[in-house]
N, C-alpha and C positions, 0 to 999 in steps of 0.2 A: 574339707568339703562343707561343714556347717557355715563357713563363710560365703561358700559359692549359692547356697541353697536358698531358693527364694520363699520356701516354706519353713516353717519350724520343722524340725527333726523328730519330736514328741510331743506328744498330747493329741488331742482332737483338732480338725481343722474345721473352718467354716467355708461356706461357699466363697464368699467374699475375700476371704485370705488365698483361696485357690484363684479366682477370678484375676484378682490382682497380680499374682504370681505370672498368670499365664499372659498378661497384658504386657508385663514386664519383658517377659521372653519373647514376645511377639517383636521386640524393639531390636531384638539382637539379630545377626547375620542369619543364625540358625534358626531361630524362631520364624524369621520372614520367610525363609525360604519353605517353611512347613506350614506355612498361615492357615492354608486351609483344612490342613487336616487336624492342626491345635484347635481351631474354632468347632469342626465337628465333636473333638473330645469335649470342648465346653458344653455345648450343647447335650452331648450325653450324660456329663456329670450333673448338670440342672436338673435333667429328666430324672436321674438317679436319687436326687434329694427332694423329687417334686416340685421344684421352683420354676413352674410352668412358664410363666409371664417371663422370667429371664431366659429360659429357653426359647421361647417364641422371639425374644428381642434378638436373641443371637443369631437365629434361623434368618429373621428379615434382612439382618447386617450382611451376614454371607450372601444371600439371593441379592441385594442390592448393591454390593460392590465387589464380588469376585467377579472377574473374567469368566466368559465361557467355556475356555479351554480346561479349567481346574474341574469342572463339572464331568468332563470325559469319562473319567473311570467311575463314574457314579451312575453312568447311563444317561447322563444330560442333567440339565438343570431341574427339568419338572418331576424326572423320578427322584432326583435325591430330595427333593423338597416333599415330595408325596411319602418317601419313607420316614423323613424327618416328622413331619405331620402326624402320621401312625405312632411313632414311637412317642410324641409329645402327647397325644391323646389317650393312648395306652402305656403308662409307665410301667404296668409290671411287666410287661415285653424287656424292657431293660433289666428288671430285678431278676427275670428268668433267665436271661441270658448270663448274668453275674453268678448267680447261683449254677448253672451248669459249667461255667467254667472254672469256678473254684472245685466241684466235684472232680472234673476230667483232668485237672492239672494239679489236686492233690494239696491244695493249698490252705485248705479250710483251719490248720491249727498256727497258720503263721501270724504272729503278733500284726494286729492292724490299728488304724488310727480312724476314728468316726469321721464321717463327713457329716455338716448340719447345713441347713439353709439358714 
């Protein structure tokens, strides 16, 4: 498993390490099949560490290069863009969602790696 991981399995992570791992993953058949969802995850991670310019850049890429049909489950391209812009402009919404999920899933005591910009 260690040899297959695109990320270090111990210690803290930087956003650049995570972005590099995602980009490598997107080149695989599984990654390319899930490209839109993986890019949404990247936008959210950037917001989480308040790397707002990077989140904006990924959003621009998604809006520019993704086909219209991938936005179908998001309520359309404009609805997806509006939701992302809201999250980018108010990163505390992402932090609140994470805190809520940690509490509801009762995973607050699990070991974690920090993610830094």
